N, C-alpha and C positions, 0 to 999 in steps of 0.2 A: 693263284685267283681259286676261289671258292667258287666249283664245276661237280656237277658231274664226272663220274668217271665211266668207261663202258660201260662198265659189274656193278652196276649203280642200278644199272636198268631192267636186273630181271624182273622187275615184276611187270611192267610193262607187253604190250603186244610188245614180238617180232617185228610185225612190218613198220610197227612207232620210227623200231631203231634202224634197220633197215633204213628207209628212208632220212631219216635226220645224219646217219654218217657215210651217205650214197657223195655226200660229193671230196670225199676224203676217201675215201678204198682205191686204192689202186685200181686199174683202167680192167685188167681179168676176172680182180672184185667186182669189179661194178658190171662187168657182166653177166655175171651167179646172182645180183641181184636183181638184177632187171629181172632176172624170167623164175625168181622166187618172191618176187613181188608180178608178176604179171597174172600167179594165179600161183599158189599161193596153195591151198587144197591139194593142189600134184602134184606139186612137189613134195611136200610134206608122202606119197603116198610111193613114191618113187627114190631108188636107189644112187646111188653118191656117183654111181657111174650116167649113170641116165641122165643126172642135170651140169655135173662137168662135160658130156657132151656134147648139151642142151648148147648150153652157153660157149662152146665151141675149146676150151679149158683145160686141165688136169685136177685129180681129183685133190692133186695138195693145195693146187688153190681153192676149190671147197673148202678144205679144212682147213685152210689161213684168213676164208673169209669169214666160213662160224667163225676164231679165236675172233678175230675184228671185231663182229658184235654183238658181243660179247658172252657167249653163246661156248658151253667145252670143247664136241664136234657135232660134225652134223650127225650123231640119233637126238639129242638133245634139240636140237635144230625142227627139224623130223617133230618134233613130239609139242612143243612148242604152237608147232604151225599149226599140229592139225588140232587143239584145243580151240587157238586164235580164231581157225575155219570151223571150231565147234558153233565158238562162243556167238559172231557173228553170226551163221543161218541158225542159232535159236533170235537174234533181237530185230533179227529184218530181213529184207529183200533182199536176196544178191542181186537184182539189177538195181537197187541202184544204191548201192555199190560200188558204181562203174563207173564214166565215164562218159558229159553230156555229147550226147552223137548229135551229128547233121541234123541226120530223120528221126532227132526222136519229136513229137508230141508237145504239149507246155507243159501237161500236166507228168510228165515223164522230171520234165527243167527245173518244176518246182517239187517234186517230190528228192531229187535226187540232191540240187543246191536246200533242203533243207538236213536231208540226213546223212550230206556232205557237213558242213555246219554240226552241227548235230555229234556227229562223230571226234570235229576237231578241238570241239571242244568237251565230251569226255576222253580226247584223247592229250592232251594240253595237262587236264587235272591229275587225268593217270599216273603222269610219267614227270610231272613238277617232281621237282627236286626241292619242301618245306624248309627244309637244312639251308640256302642257298636261300630263300624265297624270305626267309627274318636276317640275312647277315645283311640280304639289298632294305626290311622293313628299318633294321636298325639303324643302319648307314641316313638313310632318310629321312627318320625320326629327330635323327641328332644333329640333318643335317644341319646350318646357317644359310644354303643356296640351296638347288636344288632346277641344272638342264637339264633340260631335255631332244634330243638327236632324232631327227626321222628327217625320211625325205621319201618322192612320192608315196603310197599306202596307211607308209607306216608314219608320214607327216601329219594321217585324221586318227593315228594316236597316242601321239603322242598330246596332243592340240587335251584329247580326251589326260590322260592325267596332269598334263598340266594344270586348266578347270580343274582338274577332283580334286588336288591338291588344294589352290587358292583357295575354293573352298573351306576349307577346313585351316584355314593361315596359316597353310603354308610361301616361302616366297621358295613360287618352280616359275623356270621360261624355258619355252618350249620354240625351238627352234629349223625352222625348213632351208633356211637362206644356208647356202655355204662362206658365205664370208662371216657373217653375223654368227654360224654362231663356229667358225673359229673364230673370229677375235670377243665372240661369248668363253671357248675354250678357252683364252688363254689366259681371262682375270680371276678364275677357280685359285684356291689354295685349299689345305685342309682340312676346311672345315666343310668342304660341298662335295657337292655333286656328280655325278653327270651318268648321264642312264642313255642311251643308244640304239632304237627302235629297227629293225633293220631282218624281213622278214629269212633272206637266203647269207646276214651276216656276211654277204661280200660289199657292202653302199663304201665305195670308197668316198665318199664322203663323208657316212658318220661314221664312220671307220677312223678313220682324219683325228675327226674331230670327241671324239674318247681317248686317244693319243697322246692330243696336248690336252685334252685336261688331263687328262692322267703325270708327263711330264710335269704337269704344272700344282703336283699332291692331289690334285682332286681325284675320293674314288668312282673308280667306274663302276657301274655297269651292263651286262648289254641281255635282253629280248627280243630268240633268234629261234626260227628254227635247225639251226643246225651251227650246232657244241663242236663242233668242231672248221667251222669256217675263220674266218683270215677277222671276222668281231671277236674274236674268243681269246686271239695272243692280247687285248690292248685291254682286255679285264678281268675287273679285279674278282666282278663275280658278274656269270650269264646263266640265264635265266633262261627255259624252253620251253617253248612249244612245239607241238603234234596238228601242224592244216598240214595236208598233203593237196597242193597247186595238181592244175590237169588243160588241157591244150585248149577249151573256151574257158582257162578260170584265172591264169600267170594272171596275182594278185592281187584272188577272190579272196571278195568281203568273211569265205572259211578261218584265211588266216590273221583276218584282220579277226573275225569275232575270237579264237583264240588269244591271240595278243592282248586282248582288251579284256578280255577271265581273269589271265595274269595282274592285267595292270589296276583290275578290281583288286584280285586280293591283295594287292601288293600297298591300295591306296584303304583299306576296310582294316588292313595290320600296321601303317599308319598312324590313320582314326583312334585308332585301343588302343597304342600310349599318349593320347592327348585326349583320352574319353573329353573331356568338363569343359576342354576348350575347345572339340569343335564340335560337343554338340552344339556350345555359344556360333561358330562360328555360320556355320548348318544353319540356326532358323535368325540364323542373324541375313544372314544372305539370300534365304526365300523371302523375306520379310523383307526387301531389295529391294527386289527386284518381284512379286509378288499382284503391283500396282498395276503391271506389266499386260495382266488376262485380261483376255474378252470379262466384263458381268463385273469386272472389279470398281469399289468407293474409291473416290480420290484418298479418303484413308492405308486404302491398299486391302480393303475388306471388304467379301465375295458382296455385292446384291444379294439381295434376300431375292428368294426364287417364288414367281409370282403363280399363286390357283396352286399351288402346291407342285409344279415344278420345280 
């Protein structure tokens, strides 16, 4: 499987690493993670004993937690948290980085949503493994056919990838029905690619479709927020996002925007491999729908503006 190891995340935010690895941590380590995530700035100033007490666990567990997220030890974690807190403070108001509360007015909601979405894109780009992305680009660019599986909110992203690849002449189908996804996966072969999109990485339908596709010889790729989730076990390549879902935003737009960011990178990478045919296909598809815009002439061209308008 082509995927980042925990140590490969050293250049990204420690909070991004912790959130992505949280589901796979031991229960006691998850308590430590929650203490860190709730107030990273405070943890950066605390001793290991204080953090262990706050998490209701031992100093040894805190040390194991540090190693589990790819940090050498607690001193290194404190340094990383302090640096990350300083970067966040310099970049934006702390109030915008919090959860949306029931008492927030609409202006605060707008600010927090915009901040979360922007950070999802930035943090996704910071931690995205370019080598893994290149491997997926190579596979998709050379594939006879690409099938994409996405359910719930991830279905929107799956259909976006289908539409993008179709526009440059690549055969691609997106499925969000369990039975159709499984029958589609069963007829794939060694020249095909199957892509599963799941924020949690534990959507049963998506994991099962990738498993069937892999069993029939297809190259499989996953797009998920959690690299240790079940979908990674049935994927040859794992691309990760870095979106944080909160109380009012489960299945939120931030996760979809992060996924769409990776999809755009994948699409452009594939288009670069087929520059001339991609340009021709884009022009042809644009021309095909141009007549369906208001103000267009029957021949598809826009009507001239009147009175200089």
